[in-house]
RODO-2510 file (C-alpha; in nm, 4 decimals, decimal comma):
residues 65
     n   res          X          Y          Z
     1     x     8,5611   -15,2355    -3,7772
     2     x     8,4795   -14,8651    -3,7783
     3     x     8,1197   -14,9392    -3,8735
     4     x     8,0769   -15,1686    -3,5721
     5     x     8,2168   -14,9062    -3,3362
     6     x     7,9930   -14,6404    -3,4886
     7     x     7,6850   -14,8617    -3,4526
     8     x     7,7663   -14,9272    -3,0861
     9     x     7,8140   -14,5557    -3,0268
    10     x     7,4801   -14,4746    -3,1902
    11     x     7,3062   -14,7460    -2,9869
    12     x     7,4566   -14,6042    -2,6671
    13     x     7,3590   -14,2504    -2,7659
    14     x     6,9988   -14,3650    -2,8249
    15     x     6,9891   -14,5055    -2,4704
    16     x     7,1159   -14,1788    -2,3231
    17     x     6,8682   -13,9802    -2,5309
    18     x     6,5842   -14,2051    -2,4132
    19     x     6,6831   -14,1597    -2,0471
    20     x     6,6949   -13,7810    -2,0791
    21     x     6,3643   -13,7649    -2,2680
    22     x     6,1882   -13,9775    -2,0075
    23     x     6,3419   -13,7674    -1,7316
    24     x     6,2101   -13,4476    -1,8912
    25     x     5,8638   -13,6014    -1,9227
    26     x     5,8722   -13,6932    -1,5526
    27     x     5,9810   -13,3428    -1,4551
    28     x     5,7125   -13,1731    -1,6661
    29     x     5,4341   -13,4146    -1,5733
    30     x     5,4840   -13,3947    -1,1967
    31     x     5,6243   -13,0380    -1,1909
    32     x     5,9499   -13,1401    -1,0194
    33     x     6,1447   -12,8528    -1,1704
    34     x     6,3547   -12,8068    -0,8579
    35     x     6,4768   -13,1692    -0,8868
    36     x     6,5960   -13,1239    -1,2465
    37     x     6,9654   -13,0581    -1,1647
    38     x     6,9763   -13,3612    -0,9355
    39     x     6,8101   -13,5820    -1,1966
    40     x     7,0558   -13,4683    -1,4639
    41     x     7,3514   -13,5364    -1,2359
    42     x     7,2224   -13,8823    -1,1445
    43     x     7,1589   -13,9666    -1,5103
    44     x     7,5121   -13,8661    -1,6065
    45     x     7,6644   -14,0664    -1,3206
    46     x     7,4485   -14,3678    -1,4118
    47     x     7,5682   -14,3410    -1,7720
    48     x     7,9328   -14,3359    -1,6649
    49     x     7,8870   -14,6258    -1,4240
    50     x     7,7187   -14,8315    -1,6963
    51     x     7,9662   -14,7458    -1,9696
    52     x     8,2983   -14,7225    -1,7826
    53     x     8,2289   -14,9324    -1,4761
    54     x     8,2197   -14,8780    -1,1027
    55     x     8,5698   -14,7292    -1,1052
    56     x     8,4109   -14,3890    -1,1752
    57     x     8,2157   -14,3984    -0,8497
    58     x     8,5208   -14,5149    -0,6560
    59     x     8,7199   -14,2202    -0,7960
    60     x     8,4530   -13,9783    -0,6670
    61     x     8,4520   -14,1417    -0,3242
    62     x     8,8305   -14,1324    -0,2901
    63     x     8,8439   -13,7726    -0,4136
    64     x     8,6038   -13,6682    -0,1399
    65     x     8,3558   -13,5153    -0,3812
***
């Protein structure tokens, strides 16, 4: 059971790593350095929405953030 959970975690981590690597390539290639914080924030929110579900976004909306 622990091996299955670990494999799923590693698979998920590879996806996150791929997203961040592609985002860095986009930033360097097009020189969008000023968009980097926004891209990182959007990538983290997208990860949470994918992994946890839309309840994360609803919590931000209700909190007024």
